[in-house]
C-alpha positions, 0 to 999 in steps of 0.5 A: 173049303180045303186048306189047299184051296185057301192057299190058291188065293195067294197065287190069285193075289200075287199079281195085285201085290206085284203091281204095287211095287211101283206105288208110293206109300199112302202116308195116312195108313199106319202100321199100328191101326187096330181092327176097329179102324180097319173094319168099321162094320159090325157084321160080315153082311154089312161088309158085303153090302158096303163093298157091293155099293162101292163103285171102286171095289172090283169083285172077283169070285174065286173058289167060293170066296168073294174078293174085293180089290180096291186100289187106293192112292199108293196101296190096295185094300183086299177084302175076302169073304168066306164061302157059305160052306166054310167052317169060319163062315161068316168071316170078312178079312181085310188086308191093306197092301202097301209098298215103301221103297220096294218093301211090301207090308200087308196089314190084316184085320178080321171080322169073324162071326163063327166059332173061335177055333174056326176063326183062329185057324182061318186067321193063321192060314191067311197069315201064312198066305201073307208071309208067302206073298212077302217071301216071293216078292223078296226073292224076286 
């Protein structure tokens, strides 16, 4: 997938994040959680199977990506699974989006089973997407 297509995920996710602004923060979500707690799976296939079985996970297919949105109490969990033809496939990225007093925080964890360089590139792209979402919200 071209980097510009990945950037379009930001546009797709922005309405979800904006809708969060009225919610209270989930006190059980720590900003210091590690990837093992955020991603309790060993493989991307296990993530996919768990999301497909989760009745609260709304699935959207977007540009080859599979995205699951789960509305929690006071937060959203967003899972993004790479397309089959993506250099970092298979990868699952979990982002927890929370808002406290109008300040949005995006916590991210990654389960990447591809080559390290491809994983690092994808993680950096998602960090940029997260920063772009946060910047847009702060400027509104």
